[in-house]
N, C-alpha and C positions, 0 to 999 in steps of 0.2 A: 496420722490421726483417721478413723474411721468417717467417712461425711455420709452415711448411705441413710443415717434418720434423717439428716438436713433436705438430702436429695427427696426423700418420700415425703415429708413436709410441705418440700416444694410441689411437690405434684399431687399433692391430697388439696394444696391452695388452686390452683390452677383448675381442678373441677369444680371447686366451687365460686369460681369467679362469675360475676353478669354476665349476661350476652352483650354483647357488642353487633350495633348497626342491626338490631335486632332479632340475631339468632338466637334458637335456645341454645344453652350449655349441655352437654351429656353430664347424667349424674353418676355417682361414681360405679356404680354396679350397672352403667347402660349396656347394652349386648350390640355385638357388631365388633369391628377392629379394635383392637389392642392402643391400637396408634392414632384411632380419633378420639379418643379420650380428653377433654381440654379443647376440643377443636368446637367451634360452632356449627350446628344442624346444617346451616345454608352457606358452610365455608367449601363447600364442593371438593371433597378431601377423600379420601380413599374410603370410607366410612360412609359417607353418603354416593358413593357411586354403588356400593355394594347394595347397600338398604334400594337405592333406585331399580337395579338391576332386579331384585328379590321383588317388587311390586306385590308385596303381600293381600291377602285379600282384603285386610282389615284399611289397607292406604285405599285400593280402590273403593272401598263400601264408604268409607269416610268422604271421597272426592265427590261420590255420586249426590252425598247430602240428603237421604232418606226424608231426615226429619222434616224437609222442605215441600216434601210431596203432600201436606196435609192443606196446603195451598190448594191442590189440585180439586179436592173436593168440592169446589165450588162447580166443576164442572157438572156433577151428579145434580148438587143444591142447585142449579139452574135449572134442569130438567125436573126438579121433585117440585119447585116453586111453580114449575106451570102444572104440576100434577099429572103427567107425562111417566112417570116410574113404574105404572102399574100398567103400561098397554103394550104387548105382544111383546116385541124384543128389545124394545126401547131400553132395558135393564140392561142390556147384552152390549148392545150400542153403546149405549154413555157410560160403560165400566170400559170398555175398549175406547175409548174417548179419553178418559180420565187415566189409562195405563199409558197411551200416548204421549200426553201432557208430561206425564211423569219420566219418560223418556227425552223426551225436550228438555225440560228443565235442565236434569243430571245431567244431559250432552254438555249444555251451554256454562252450567258451573263446571263442568272439567277444563274446557278450552278460556273459561275465564282465568280461573286459577293458572294457567300457565302464562296469561298474557298477564294477571297481576302480581306476579309471584316476586317480582324485587318491591315491588310497595306493602305485599302483606306481608315481607320480612320486617316491617318495621310497625306493626301492628302487633298490641299485646295477645290478643285471640288468634287473627290469620295467620300466623306467623307459623301455628302448629298445622296447617293445611299440609296434607301432604305433600304435593309442588313446593312449595313453598318452603318444606323441613327440609327438602331433598330424601323421602321417601319414596314419590312416584315419579319414574323419568316422564318429562315432560311429554315427549316424543310419545309415548305411552298415552298420557294422559288425553293430548291433541288425538290421536288414532280412535281412544276409547269414546271422548266427545264426537268426533263425526259420525262415526258408526250407531252410536245412541241419537244423535237428529235424524240420521238418515233413515234408523227403525221408526223413527217418532211421526216421520212424515207419509212412509210406507203404511204404516198401521192406520192411521188418520183416511188414507185413502183408499186403504180396505171398507173402511165402515161406511164414507162417504166423499164420493173428490173435494167437494164445498168444503168439507172439513180439512181436507190435504192444502186448500188456503189460507184458513184459517188459521192453521199451525205454520206453515209458510211464515203470514203475518206475526205470527207469534216470536219466531225467531228473529226475524228482519229486526223487529222491533228492541225484542230485549237485547243483541249483538250492536244494534244501535246505541242503543243505552251503555253497553259497556264500553264503545269505543268513541260515544262523542256526547250523548246524552246529559250523562251523568256529570259532567262540568259545566252544565248551564243551570242555573236559580232557575226553578218552577217547570223546566221541559225536564229536568230529572225526575220530580214529583209524577207529572203529569205518564212517563213513560213507564214507571213502576206501576201507577194506575193501570196504564191500558193495559198493561200484563194480566192483571185481573181482571179487566173487563172482556180481554179476549178469551179468558178461560168460561168465561158466562158464557159469553159466544158461541163458544167449541160445545158445550152441555146444551143449548139449543140447537144448532145446527145438527149434530149427531142424533138427537129425538127422531126425529127433527119436531118442533114445536117452538111457537112465534113468541119469545122472551116480553113481559110487561114494560114497559117505557121505565115505569116507576120500579121495577125490579130491576133494572140496569142502572138508574139514578143512583140507588141504592145501592150497590156495587160499585159503582164509581163514586161516590161520597165516600164510602169505608174503606178504598181502596187509596184515597189520597189521606187520610186519616192514617192510616197503616205507614204510608212512605213519609209524610209529614214528621211521625212519632219519630220514624229511624233517623231522618236527621235529627232530630230533639233532644235523643240520646245519645249520637256522635258528638254533637256541638258539648253537652253536657261531660262528656266522659274528658273530652280533648281539654276542654276547660279544668277540669279536676286536676290534670295530669299534668296541664301547663304545657303539652305537646302542640303540634301544628296537626290540623287534621285535611281530609279532602279540601282543595280550595275551592268548592262551592259554599262549604258552611259558612266563608266569611262573607258569604252575598246573602245571610240570613238573618239569624240573629234569635236569640230564644226568644224574643217578646211575638216576632214576627211567625213563627213557628209555631207557636202557643193558639194562633190566631187562624191560622190555618187549621190546625187540629179541631179547635172547638166552631169553626164555623162549617167543617167538614163533617163534626157528629152530628149538629145541627141539621142538617141537611139530610143527611142520612137518616137520623131519627125519623124527622117531619115526611121523607117520600116513602119511607118503612109503614109509617101509620095510613099515609092516603093508598098503597098499596093493600096495606089489609082492610079497611074498612071499605074498599071498592069490592072485596069476597063475601059471598052473600053467607047468611048466617043458616045453621043447618040445626033444624029442630030445636028450634029458638036460643040454641047457643053459638054465639061469636067468637067461633073455632080460631080462626085467623086473627081479627083482633085480640084475644087474648095473649098471640105469642110478641105481643109490642111488650108486655112486661117485662118478660125474659132477655128481650133485645134490648131493651134501653138498661136494663141490670147490667150487662155485659158491657155496653159502652162505656157506663160510669164506672163498673170496674178497670176498663180497659186505660181511661183518661185518670182514676186514681196510679195506676201502673205508672204512665208515662210519666207523672208529677213527682214521683219516686224516683225517677231517672232509666225505668226503663224500656221496650219496645225496641233496642237497636238489632235484637232477634225477636221478632212476633211468633214464629214458629215457638220458640222455646216460654214466650207467654202464654200462647192458646195451652200448649202441651201440660207448662209446669204449673200455673198457677189453678191451685183448685177450686177457687170462688169463678174465677172464670169458668174454669171447666164445667162445674155446677151450671153455671146460667147458659152457657152451651146445650149440655144435656137436658136442661128444663124446656130450652126454645123446642130443638130434635124432639122431646115428646108429643109436647103442646101441638107440633105442625104434622107429626105422624098422624095424631086422632084427627087432627083436621083434614088429610088427604084419606083416611081411612072412612072417615064417616061421607067425605063426596065422593068416595066409590061404591 
């Protein structure tokens, strides 16, 4: 009797089987070796090895996470808040500082992906990262990360030697977070917030210009909000899925995280108001105080998105929610008008 149809049916069933150990099963029309059909992407088989050797530009770009670069706009915002962007060669120096921090961030992402690959394979979304999915060789990712970090520090030193120290402090803090601090409640949030503060400091150092204390408080409080919202979203996801999350989540709890989010939002709004009202009116128009309206609207909208379960990927909310984007554009327009009026 011809058993070919039964064998074909069995093979088709294999290709539709769910992932084991967090691996992503290849679809029936997946490219690569025929031997890889039915094997998880993280199995380390022949298909994974060949994909790793190819190291496609797409995999490299995904590892660099260009969407995350939106966070480095804070380097420019810090100099803009001090009204320094229209002075001499400040735009060039601040732009180079922003580029340097993009290199640093991407380099750290690449190294972190190598270190976290086993854990990422158990995550519903992170398992598709190129290193975890076997699409990028870990050695290549490590060399890429080290090269980008070195390039970021060199570029920072070319702008100002003091900026290189800030860049080095950023690398030390983020690496410490990955290796140690992310497992300690409160300190993990403080480390994430510290990364944002160092971005703001980098903008002031690159300009160079002294940053307002109240502006630094705003950045710190807003960064704590983002970090706490990230943990809150992670906790909700694990609770809904009935799975285990990162160990530090056990030391928080939804109520405590919501308290941190509400408190940091209140501090950010208060500090922003103090900073804005300390600016003089121009031609009878309170330009800086007017920016409080879109700033508060953005905070409220972000809070709504957090309550809906968002916040695990802040850059996706910032780039994907049109109302949050509208508040950001409105703030930028009013703030630009205030800077123009000052000039």
